[in-house]
C-alpha positions as CSV (number, residue, x, y, z in Angstrom):
1,M,-22.1,-68.8,161.9
2,M,-23.3,-72.0,163.3
3,R,-20.5,-74.0,165.0
4,H,-18.8,-76.8,162.9
5,S,-18.5,-79.3,165.4
6,A,-20.1,-82.7,164.7
7,L,-23.5,-83.5,165.7
8,L,-23.5,-85.1,169.2
9,P,-26.7,-87.4,169.9
10,V,-28.0,-86.5,173.4
11,S,-31.4,-88.5,173.6
12,I,-32.7,-91.4,171.9
13,I,-36.1,-92.7,172.6
14,A,-38.0,-95.8,171.3
15,T,-41.6,-97.0,171.6
16,A,-43.7,-99.5,169.7
17,M,-46.9,-98.4,167.9
18,A,-49.3,-101.1,166.6
19,G,-53.0,-101.1,166.7
20,C,-53.7,-98.8,169.7
21,S,-53.5,-95.2,170.6
22,P,-49.7,-94.2,171.2
23,P,-50.1,-92.9,174.7
24,S,-51.4,-96.3,175.9
25,Q,-48.2,-98.2,174.4
26,P,-45.5,-99.2,177.0
27,T,-42.4,-97.3,176.7
28,A,-38.9,-98.9,176.0
29,P,-35.8,-98.2,177.7
30,E,-33.9,-95.1,176.4
31,T,-31.9,-97.1,173.7
32,R,-32.5,-97.4,170.0
33,N,-32.1,-101.2,170.2
34,A,-35.1,-101.5,172.3
35,A,-37.3,-102.1,169.4
36,A,-35.1,-103.4,166.6
37,P,-31.5,-103.1,165.7
38,T,-30.7,-100.0,163.8
39,E,-27.4,-100.9,162.2
40,T,-27.2,-104.2,160.7
41,R,-23.6,-103.9,160.2
42,E,-23.1,-104.0,164.1
43,T,-25.4,-107.1,164.7
44,P,-23.7,-110.6,165.2
45,A,-22.4,-112.5,162.4
46,T,-24.9,-113.2,159.7
47,P,-25.9,-117.0,159.7
48,K,-24.0,-119.1,157.4
49,T,-27.2,-119.9,155.3
50,V,-27.2,-116.3,154.1
51,T,-25.6,-116.1,150.7
52,D,-24.7,-113.0,148.6
53,T,-27.8,-111.8,146.8
54,H,-25.9,-109.6,144.2
55,L,-28.7,-107.1,144.3
56,K,-28.0,-103.7,142.4
57,P,-28.3,-101.1,144.9
58,T,-31.2,-98.6,144.5
59,P,-31.0,-96.0,147.4
60,G,-34.4,-94.4,148.2
61,G,-35.1,-90.7,147.3
62,L,-35.8,-87.8,149.8
63,K,-38.5,-85.4,149.7
64,T,-39.2,-82.2,151.5
65,F,-42.4,-81.0,153.0
66,G,-42.1,-77.5,154.4
67,D,-39.8,-77.7,157.4
68,W,-39.2,-81.5,157.3
69,A,-37.2,-83.7,155.1
70,V,-38.3,-87.5,154.8
71,G,-37.0,-90.7,153.1
72,C,-37.3,-94.2,153.4
73,D,-34.4,-97.0,152.6
74,N,-34.9,-100.1,150.7
75,G,-35.8,-101.9,154.1
76,L,-38.8,-99.4,154.5
77,R,-37.1,-97.8,157.4
78,C,-38.4,-94.3,157.2
79,T,-37.1,-91.1,158.9
80,L,-38.3,-87.5,159.0
81,A,-35.8,-84.7,160.0
82,A,-36.4,-81.3,161.1
83,L,-35.0,-78.5,159.0
84,L,-34.0,-75.0,160.5
85,P,-34.7,-71.7,159.0
86,E,-32.0,-70.7,156.4
87,A,-31.7,-67.4,157.6
88,G,-30.9,-68.4,161.3
89,I,-28.3,-70.8,160.2
90,A,-26.5,-68.1,158.2
91,T,-26.4,-65.7,161.0
92,G,-25.6,-68.1,163.8
93,K,-29.0,-67.3,165.2
94,G,-30.8,-70.8,164.4
95,S,-31.6,-73.3,166.9
96,P,-28.6,-75.7,168.0
97,I,-30.9,-78.5,168.3
98,T,-32.3,-80.7,165.4
99,L,-34.8,-83.7,165.7
100,N,-35.1,-86.8,163.7
101,I,-38.1,-89.3,164.1
102,T,-37.5,-92.9,162.7
103,R,-40.1,-95.7,162.1
104,E,-39.2,-99.2,161.5
105,P,-40.9,-101.4,159.1
106,G,-43.3,-104.1,159.9
107,P,-46.8,-104.5,161.7
108,A,-45.2,-103.1,165.0
109,G,-43.2,-100.3,163.5
110,A,-41.5,-99.1,166.5
111,V,-40.8,-95.2,166.4
112,S,-37.9,-93.5,167.8
113,V,-36.8,-90.0,168.3
114,K,-33.1,-88.6,168.1
115,I,-32.2,-85.3,169.4
116,A,-28.8,-83.8,168.3
117,T,-26.9,-80.6,168.8
118,D,-23.8,-78.9,167.7
119,N,-22.9,-78.1,171.5
120,A,-21.3,-80.8,173.5
121,H,-22.4,-78.6,176.7
122,A,-26.0,-78.4,175.8
123,A,-28.6,-79.2,178.4
124,Q,-30.2,-82.6,178.1
125,P,-33.8,-82.7,176.7
126,A,-36.4,-83.7,179.4
127,G,-39.6,-83.3,177.4
128,F,-41.5,-82.0,174.5
129,A,-44.5,-79.8,174.0
130,V,-46.7,-79.4,170.9
131,D,-48.3,-76.0,170.7
132,G,-47.8,-75.8,174.5
133,K,-49.2,-79.3,175.4
134,P,-46.4,-81.5,177.0
135,T,-45.6,-84.7,175.5
136,A,-43.8,-87.5,177.7
137,V,-40.2,-87.6,176.6
138,R,-40.1,-91.5,176.3
139,D,-43.3,-91.8,174.2
140,A,-42.0,-91.4,170.5
141,A,-45.2,-92.7,169.0
142,G,-47.3,-90.2,170.9
143,L,-44.9,-87.4,170.1
144,A,-45.3,-88.3,166.3
145,A,-49.1,-88.4,166.5
146,A,-49.1,-85.0,168.3
147,M,-46.9,-83.3,165.7
148,A,-49.2,-84.2,162.7
149,N,-51.8,-81.9,164.5
150,G,-49.6,-79.1,165.7
151,T,-47.8,-76.0,164.6
152,T,-44.8,-75.8,167.0
153,L,-42.6,-78.3,168.7
154,T,-40.7,-77.1,171.8
155,V,-37.9,-79.2,173.1
156,R,-37.7,-78.6,177.0
157,G,-35.0,-79.1,179.5
158,A,-35.3,-80.5,183.1
159,D,-36.4,-77.0,184.5
160,N,-38.8,-76.8,181.9
161,R,-36.8,-74.1,180.1
162,T,-37.2,-74.0,176.3
163,L,-34.1,-75.5,174.6
164,A,-35.4,-75.3,171.0
165,T,-38.4,-74.5,168.9
166,L,-39.0,-76.3,165.7
167,S,-41.5,-75.7,163.3
168,L,-44.1,-78.3,162.4
169,K,-45.0,-77.0,159.0
170,G,-45.0,-80.1,156.7
171,A,-44.5,-82.6,159.7
172,A,-48.1,-84.0,158.9
173,A,-47.5,-84.3,155.2
174,A,-44.3,-86.1,156.1
175,L,-45.7,-88.5,158.5
176,R,-48.6,-89.4,156.0
177,Y,-45.8,-89.9,153.3
178,I,-44.3,-92.5,155.9
179,D,-47.5,-94.4,156.4
180,A,-47.9,-94.5,152.5
181,Q,-44.2,-95.8,151.9
182,Q,-44.6,-98.4,154.7
183,G,-48.1,-99.7,153.6
184,R,-50.1,-98.6,156.6
185,V,-52.5,-96.3,155.0
186,G,-56.1,-97.1,156.3
187,S,-54.7,-99.4,159.2
188,T,-54.7,-98.8,163.0
189,A,-51.0,-98.6,162.9
190,A,-50.8,-95.7,160.9
191,I,-49.7,-92.3,162.5
192,V,-51.8,-90.0,160.2
193,A,-53.6,-92.1,157.8
194,K,-55.6,-94.1,160.1
195,G,-58.3,-96.6,159.4
196,P,-59.8,-99.6,160.9
197,A,-57.9,-102.3,159.2
198,P,-55.2,-104.4,160.9
199,S,-51.5,-103.4,160.2
200,R,-50.2,-105.7,157.4
201,A,-47.0,-103.4,156.9
202,P,-44.2,-105.4,155.1
203,T,-40.7,-106.0,156.4
204,P,-38.5,-106.3,153.0
205,P,-35.5,-108.4,153.5
206,L,-32.3,-106.6,153.1
207,P,-29.8,-107.6,150.4
208,A,-26.8,-109.4,151.5
209,I,-23.0,-108.8,150.6
210,A,-20.4,-111.4,150.9
211,T,-17.0,-109.5,151.7
212,I,-13.5,-110.7,151.5
213,A,-11.3,-109.8,154.6
214,P,-8.4,-107.5,154.1
215,S,-5.1,-109.4,154.3
216,G,-1.6,-109.2,153.4
217,T,0.8,-106.1,152.8
218,A,-0.3,-102.9,151.2
219,A,1.6,-102.2,147.8
220,K,4.5,-99.7,148.0
221,L,4.0,-97.4,144.7
222,T,7.0,-96.5,142.8
223,A,7.7,-93.1,141.2
224,A,6.6,-94.5,137.8
225,Q,3.4,-95.9,139.3
226,I,2.5,-92.6,140.7
227,A,2.9,-90.8,137.5
228,T,0.9,-93.4,135.8
229,L,-1.9,-92.9,138.4
230,R,-1.8,-89.2,138.0
231,K,-2.0,-89.3,134.2
232,R,-4.9,-91.9,134.4
233,A,-6.8,-89.9,136.9
234,T,-6.1,-86.6,135.0
235,C,-5.6,-84.6,138.1
236,S,-3.4,-84.4,141.4
237,A,-4.0,-82.6,144.7
238,E,-0.8,-80.9,145.7
239,G,0.6,-81.6,149.1
240,F,-1.4,-85.0,149.6
241,T,0.1,-88.2,149.5
242,P,-1.5,-91.4,147.8
243,E,-2.7,-94.0,150.3
244,T,-2.4,-97.9,149.7
245,H,-4.5,-100.4,151.8
246,A,-4.3,-104.1,151.4
247,L,-7.4,-105.9,150.3
248,G,-6.4,-109.6,150.1
249,G,-5.3,-111.9,147.3
250,G,-2.3,-109.6,146.3
251,K,-4.6,-106.6,145.6
252,S,-4.3,-103.2,147.1
253,L,-6.5,-100.2,147.0
254,V,-5.0,-96.9,146.1
255,I,-6.6,-93.8,147.2
256,F,-5.1,-91.1,144.8
257,P,-5.7,-87.5,146.0
258,C,-7.3,-85.7,142.8
259,S,-8.5,-82.2,143.7
260,T,-9.4,-80.3,146.9
261,G,-11.6,-77.6,147.9
262,A,-12.5,-75.8,151.3
263,Y,-14.1,-79.0,152.6
264,N,-14.2,-81.8,150.0
265,L,-11.2,-83.8,148.9
266,I,-11.8,-85.9,145.8
267,S,-9.7,-89.1,145.4
268,A,-9.6,-91.3,142.5
269,L,-9.5,-95.0,143.3
270,F,-7.3,-97.7,141.7
271,I,-6.4,-101.4,142.3
272,V,-2.9,-102.4,142.2
273,D,-2.2,-106.1,141.7
274,G,1.6,-106.8,141.1
275,A,2.6,-104.5,138.2
276,V,-1.1,-104.1,137.0
277,I,-3.0,-100.9,137.8
278,T,-6.7,-100.7,137.0
279,P,-9.4,-98.3,138.1
280,A,-11.5,-99.6,141.0
281,Q,-14.9,-101.0,140.2
282,F,-18.2,-100.1,142.1
283,D,-21.7,-101.4,141.9
284,A,-23.1,-98.0,142.7
285,P,-22.3,-94.3,142.0
286,A,-19.8,-93.1,144.6
287,G,-18.7,-89.7,145.7
288,F,-20.0,-86.8,143.9
289,E,-21.3,-89.1,141.3
290,A,-23.8,-90.1,143.8
291,T,-25.0,-86.4,144.1
292,G,-25.0,-85.8,140.4
293,A,-22.1,-83.5,140.5
294,D,-19.1,-83.8,138.3
295,S,-16.1,-85.5,140.0
296,G,-13.5,-84.1,137.6
297,T,-12.1,-87.4,137.0
298,P,-13.0,-90.2,134.7
299,V,-11.9,-92.8,137.3
300,K,-14.3,-93.8,140.3
301,S,-13.8,-91.6,143.1
302,V,-14.7,-91.0,146.8
303,I,-14.9,-87.6,148.8
304,N,-13.1,-87.2,152.1
305,G,-12.4,-90.8,151.6
306,A,-10.9,-93.4,154.2
307,F,-10.3,-97.1,154.4
308,E,-10.6,-98.8,157.7
309,N,-11.4,-102.3,159.0
310,G,-12.5,-103.2,155.4
311,V,-15.0,-100.5,154.9
312,L,-14.4,-97.9,152.3
313,T,-16.3,-94.4,153.4
314,S,-17.1,-91.3,151.2
315,D,-18.4,-88.1,152.7
316,A,-19.5,-85.7,150.1
317,K,-20.4,-82.3,151.8
318,G,-22.9,-80.0,150.2
319,R,-21.1,-77.0,152.1
320,G,-18.8,-76.6,154.9
321,L,-21.4,-76.9,157.7
322,G,-21.7,-80.5,156.7
323,D,-25.5,-80.3,156.9
324,C,-26.1,-81.6,153.4
325,G,-24.6,-84.2,151.2
326,V,-24.2,-88.0,150.9
327,H,-22.3,-90.4,153.2
328,Q,-21.5,-93.8,151.8
329,R,-19.9,-97.0,153.1
330,F,-18.5,-99.8,150.6
331,V,-17.1,-103.1,151.2
332,W,-14.8,-105.2,149.0
333,D,-16.2,-108.6,147.6
334,G,-12.9,-109.5,145.8
335,K,-13.6,-107.9,142.5
336,R,-15.3,-104.7,143.2
337,F,-16.5,-102.3,146.1
338,R,-20.2,-102.8,147.1
339,L,-22.4,-100.2,148.5
340,S,-23.5,-101.4,152.2
341,E,-25.0,-98.2,153.4
342,Q,-25.9,-94.7,152.1
343,S,-27.5,-91.8,153.8
344,A,-28.2,-88.5,152.5
345,M,-29.5,-84.9,153.3
346,R,-30.9,-82.9,150.4
347,E,-31.6,-79.6,152.1
348,C,-28.7,-77.5,153.6
349,R,-30.8,-76.5,156.6
350,G,-28.9,-77.3,159.7
351,N,-29.6,-80.9,160.2
352,A,-26.4,-83.0,159.9
353,D,-28.1,-86.3,160.9
354,F,-28.6,-87.5,157.6
355,I,-31.4,-90.0,156.5
356,T,-30.5,-93.4,155.7
357,T,-31.6,-94.4,152.1
358,W,-29.9,-97.8,151.6
359,R,-28.8,-100.6,153.7
360,A,-27.4,-104.1,153.3
361,R,-26.3,-106.9,155.4
362,V,-22.6,-107.6,155.3
363,I,-21.3,-111.1,155.5
364,R,-17.8,-111.2,156.9
365,P,-15.6,-114.4,156.5
């Protein structure tokens, strides 16, 4: 079977692409931030003029074209992800390397490529070839354009040795889908659906969430309270202890273990405020609810959940390899948990580098 270790990014490439052929574009340094910030939660503090938009989360959907999955988030950042042959994954003979291509929104629409492997000691990619024709390792836009007209993508090492071979079946359709979603069809900035028009691709603003900084001391649950939580959650995972985390304002989050399987631990969520215990509230489906599966508890829940630095995470795995499912991040606004980021992978085909489908700017006090 394929190793279960987490994917390790080994190469990130970014180039701009607007109005002229990809190979002629100047290359950017090997950093994803060369073109645009990729994780808004890591950027400097949001200006004070930005206020909470109270927008209901609507994560984007995912589509599959042949051997590629594709999706866009609410900010029109779009990603296509290579999928490995299911037979190879099951026997451990699949490629240990996967590849994602992301295009930013807006007229310039920088393109970046991310290579990932389950092997920490894998050789560093030094170049690509589409149907045997080399493509510069730092020319992400050129690679994307070449992929649209090829059948096989080869990832090569410094010694020109083949590190991985990926099918390009469906890549052209996935890239065309991105052109359409980003409003580039018929423009010079399109990757596949090119035309003579100048690029007027929009850059939708991201919603903003005003958070409350965690403070105070987490509640210590009594035996009676634990019994009440168990009854209200209608479940309990043996051998696991409930966690409590201070939220501020005298309130605490309780992550109450509910049920467990081979790779998913479902935890029901409650808010304790003095002697009052209430189910936690969310502005979006969480945990298995986000995948359409039954969580087995009437209370809002997360999967493999954790709370750290004011962020509640959920990691619902479609299977033990972790190559499909839904990742979520929530922040507390004083009344409920708000979805600040969501990424997903619908196809269980070896690529654990999930596609982002929702982002929000987090306003911290």
